[in-house]
C-alpha positions in Angstrom: 0.0 0.0 0.0 1.1 3.5 -0.7 2.6 5.5 2.2 0.1 8.2 3.2 1.0 11.2 5.4 -1.5 13.4 7.3 -2.0 15.7 4.4 -2.9 12.8 2.1 -5.4 11.6 4.6 -6.9 15.0 5.1 -7.1 15.4 1.3 -8.8 12.1 0.9 -11.3 13.0 3.6 -12.0 16.4 2.0 -12.5 14.9 -1.4 -14.9 12.3 -0.1 -16.9 15.1 1.5 -16.8 17.3 -1.6 -15.4 15.9 -4.8 -16.0 19.2 -6.6 -13.8 21.3 -4.3 -11.2 23.2 -6.2 -7.5 22.8 -5.5 -7.5 26.2 -4.0 -10.4 25.3 -1.6 -8.7 22.0 -0.7 -5.3 23.8 -0.1 -7.0 26.3 2.3 -8.6 23.4 4.2 -5.5 21.3 4.6 -2.9 24.1 4.7 -0.9 23.3 1.6 -0.5 25.2 -1.6 -2.8 24.5 -4.5 0.1 23.2 -6.6 1.0 20.7 -3.8 -2.7 19.6 -3.6 -2.7 19.1 -7.4 0.4 17.0 -7.3 -0.9 14.9 -4.4 -4.3 14.3 -6.1 -2.5 13.2 -9.3 -0.4 10.8 -7.3 -3.4 9.4 -5.4 -5.2 8.9 -8.7 -2.2 7.2 -10.3 -1.8 4.9 -7.3 -5.5 3.9 -7.6 -6.6 5.3 -4.2 -9.0 7.6 -6.0 -11.0 5.4 -8.3 -13.2 8.1 -10.0 -15.3 11.2 -9.4 -19.1 11.0 -9.5 -22.3 13.0 -8.8 -24.4 11.3 -6.1 -28.1 11.6 -7.1 -31.0 11.5 -4.7 -33.0 8.4 -5.6 -36.3 9.6 -4.1 -36.1 12.9 -6.0 -35.8 10.8 -9.2 -38.8 8.6 -8.5 -36.8 5.6 -7.2 -38.6 5.3 -3.9 -38.2 1.5 -3.2 -35.0 0.0 -2.0 -34.7 -3.7 -1.4 -31.9 -6.0 -0.3 -32.3 -9.2 -2.3 -30.6 -12.5 -1.4 -30.1 -14.9 -4.3 -29.2 -18.6 -4.1 -28.0 -20.5 -7.1 -28.7 -24.1 -8.0 -25.0 -24.8 -8.6 -21.8 -23.2 -7.6 -19.4 -23.8 -10.4 -17.4 -21.1 -12.2 -19.6 -21.2 -15.2 -22.8 -20.7 -13.2 -21.5 -17.9 -11.1 -19.8 -16.3 -14.0 -23.0 -16.3 -16.0 -25.0 -14.8 -13.1 -22.3 -12.2 -12.4 -22.4 -11.1 -16.1 -26.2 -11.0 -16.4 -26.8 -9.2 -13.1 -24.2 -6.7 -14.1 -26.4 -5.5 -16.9 -29.4 -4.9 -14.8 -29.9 -1.1 -14.1 -32.0 -1.8 -11.0 -29.1 -3.5 -9.3 -26.9 -0.9 -7.7 -24.6 -3.3 -5.9 -24.1 -7.1 -6.0 -21.9 -9.0 -3.6 -21.0 -12.7 -3.5 -21.5 -13.6 0.1 -21.1 -16.5 2.6 -24.1 -17.7 4.6 -27.6 -18.7 3.6 -27.4 -17.1 0.2 -24.8 -16.9 -2.6 -25.4 -13.2 -3.5 -26.7 -10.0 -1.8 -28.0 -7.3 -4.1 -29.1 -3.7 -3.4 -32.0 -3.0 -5.8 -33.8 0.3 -6.5 -37.1 0.6 -8.2 -39.8 3.3 -8.5 -42.5 1.2 -6.8 -43.4 -2.1 -5.2 -45.1 -3.3 -8.4 -41.9 -2.4 -10.3 -39.9 -4.4 -7.7 -42.2 -7.3 -8.1 -41.9 -7.1 -11.9 -38.1 -7.0 -11.6 -37.9 -10.0 -9.3 -40.4 -12.2 -11.1 -39.6 -11.3 -14.7 -35.9 -10.6 -14.7 -34.0 -11.8 -11.7 -35.8 -15.1 -11.0 -35.6 -15.9 -14.7 -31.9 -15.9 -14.8 -30.4 -19.4 -15.5 -29.4 -21.2 -12.3 -31.3 -19.0 -9.8 -32.8 -21.3 -7.2 -34.2 -18.9 -4.6 -34.7 -15.2 -4.2 -35.6 -13.5 -0.9 -36.1 -9.7 -0.6 -36.1 -7.3 2.3 -37.7 -4.0 1.6 -36.2 -0.9 3.2 -38.8 0.9 5.4 -36.5 3.8 6.2 -32.8 4.6 5.9 -30.9 5.0 9.1 -27.4 5.7 7.7 -26.1 6.0 4.2 -22.7 7.2 3.3 -20.2 6.9 0.5 -17.3 8.1 2.6 -14.9 5.3 3.5 -13.5 5.3 7.1 -9.9 6.4 7.2 -9.1 6.7 10.9 -7.4 3.3 10.9 -4.8 4.9 8.7 -4.1 7.6 11.3 -2.5 5.2 13.8 1.0 6.2 14.5 0.7 9.5 12.6 1.2 13.0 14.0 
């Protein structure tokens, strides 16, 4: 892993909070020059610590009011079956995240749809029709308690001044 100093960590935290901040704004917040901030950001991007920059959209404001966590179990667990599932679920716009997991299910998906009928349609006519899907269970989100895109960085501060 790349060696990070306190300025790098502050910079990463600031960028997670506001990815549109200018180098001048970032420089003011972390007490470096704008040119130093620019060089550090470029290095962090080249090292792969900064994957990309995105705009985070409000799902509800765009009519996506139903979030569900969907557990999927497959009939078989060979490379071909999981590879096919991975590929096909990757093309589904409703699936925001898909994780291969241990436990009762093989996959856990975070799904967004405009309504409960749309969720039902997605589950019955798309997800459950994928080859090799044995079982699907869904948990519908009633209300959000915490949602963040900011990664925890305090474990990287150990031993730093």
